[in-house]
C-alpha positions in Angstrom: 88.2 15.0 204.4 91.0 17.5 203.7 93.8 16.3 201.6 97.1 17.4 203.1 99.1 17.5 199.9 96.5 19.2 197.6 94.6 21.2 200.2 91.2 20.1 198.8 88.2 18.4 200.4 86.9 15.1 199.3 84.5 12.4 200.4 85.8 9.4 202.3 85.9 6.3 200.2 83.4 4.4 202.4 80.9 7.2 201.9 81.1 7.5 198.1 78.4 4.8 197.7 76.0 6.8 199.9 76.8 10.1 198.3 75.5 8.9 195.0 72.0 8.3 196.6 69.6 11.3 196.4 68.3 10.6 199.9 71.7 10.9 201.4 72.4 14.2 199.6 69.0 15.5 200.9 69.9 14.4 204.5 73.3 16.2 204.3 71.7 19.3 202.8 69.1 19.3 205.6 71.7 19.1 208.3 73.8 21.9 206.7 70.7 24.1 206.4 69.9 23.5 210.1 73.4 24.3 211.2 73.5 27.5 209.1 70.1 28.6 210.4 71.2 28.0 214.0 74.5 29.9 213.4 72.8 33.0 212.0 70.0 32.9 214.6 72.6 32.9 217.4 74.7 35.5 215.6 71.8 37.9 215.2 70.4 37.2 218.6 68.0 40.1 219.5 64.9 40.9 221.4 62.6 43.9 221.5 62.2 45.6 224.9 59.0 47.3 225.7 58.4 50.1 228.2 57.4 49.2 231.7 58.2 50.6 235.1 60.4 47.5 235.9 63.0 49.1 233.6 63.7 51.5 236.5 63.5 48.9 239.3 64.2 45.3 238.6 65.6 45.3 235.1 64.6 43.6 231.8 62.6 40.4 231.2 64.3 38.2 228.7 62.5 35.6 226.5 63.5 32.0 227.3 64.7 31.4 223.8 66.9 34.5 223.9 68.5 33.4 227.2 69.0 29.8 226.1 70.6 30.8 222.8 72.8 33.4 224.5 74.2 30.8 226.8 74.2 28.2 224.0 75.0 24.8 225.7 75.1 26.1 229.3 71.5 27.2 230.0 70.7 28.9 233.2 69.3 26.6 235.9 66.3 27.7 238.0 67.4 30.3 240.6 70.8 30.7 238.9 72.4 34.1 238.1 75.5 34.8 236.0 77.4 38.0 235.4 77.2 39.6 232.0 78.2 42.9 230.5 75.4 45.2 229.3 76.6 48.0 227.0 74.4 51.0 226.7 75.5 54.2 224.9 79.1 53.2 224.7 79.5 52.2 228.4 79.6 48.6 229.5 77.9 47.9 232.8 78.3 44.8 235.0 74.8 43.2 235.4 73.5 39.7 236.0 71.3 37.5 233.9 69.2 35.2 236.0 66.3 32.7 236.1 63.6 32.6 238.8 63.3 29.7 241.2 60.5 28.1 239.3 62.5 28.3 236.1 59.8 30.1 234.1 61.2 33.7 233.9 64.5 35.0 232.7 65.7 38.5 233.4 68.6 40.9 233.4 69.1 42.5 236.8 70.7 45.8 237.1 68.8 47.0 240.2 72.1 47.8 242.0 73.5 49.8 239.1 72.0 53.3 239.7 74.2 54.8 237.0 72.6 52.6 234.4 69.1 53.2 235.7 69.7 57.0 235.7 70.9 56.9 232.1 67.9 54.8 231.0 65.6 57.2 232.8 67.2 60.2 231.1 66.9 58.6 227.7 63.3 57.7 228.2 62.3 61.2 229.4 60.3 61.6 226.2 57.5 59.7 228.1 56.8 56.4 226.4 53.6 54.6 227.3 53.3 51.1 228.8 54.1 48.6 226.0 55.9 51.0 223.6 59.0 49.5 222.0 61.9 51.4 223.6 65.0 49.2 223.2 66.5 46.4 221.2 68.6 43.9 223.2 71.3 42.2 221.1 74.2 39.9 221.6 77.5 41.8 221.3 79.9 39.1 222.4 80.2 35.8 224.2 79.1 37.3 227.6 78.2 40.8 226.5 74.8 42.2 225.5 74.0 45.7 224.1 71.0 47.8 224.7 70.1 49.9 221.6 67.5 52.7 221.5 64.6 51.5 219.4 63.9 54.8 217.6 
C-alpha cells in the first residue's frame, strides 16, 4: 500500500505474516517475473516477414501469437477484420488485420492499397527469393504496426 503522508510503499498488516514465509516471497517473485516478461514481450512485439508473391496480392500472414498479443485482451474472432495503421518508410497506410473463417490464419490485408503495394514492389526490386527474410513487422502503437526493411 502507498502511504499518503510519507509517500512510501508498505505491506498490509494482514499480509505481514505471509511475507515472512519463503514460499510466499517466491510466489510474489514468480508473478512479478511473469508480468514483466509479458510486458516486455508485448512492448517488443515483432515478427520476421519472408518473401512470397502474396506480399504483392493479399498481404502479410501474421503469426497467431503476434496477433493475439497485438490485440492484448480483444483477440480477433474467426472471420473478423479490424482497421490498423501500417507505417512503411515514413508513411502510414490504412490496412486491416483479420482472421480467416476457420480461425486458423491471421493476416494483414492491404490488397486495396495500390500505393503501398507499389512501394513494396519497388523496394523489393533487388529480387529476393521465396523464403528470404525481407521485412520485420513491429508494433509501433496501440493500433499501429510498422514494416521495417530486414537488411
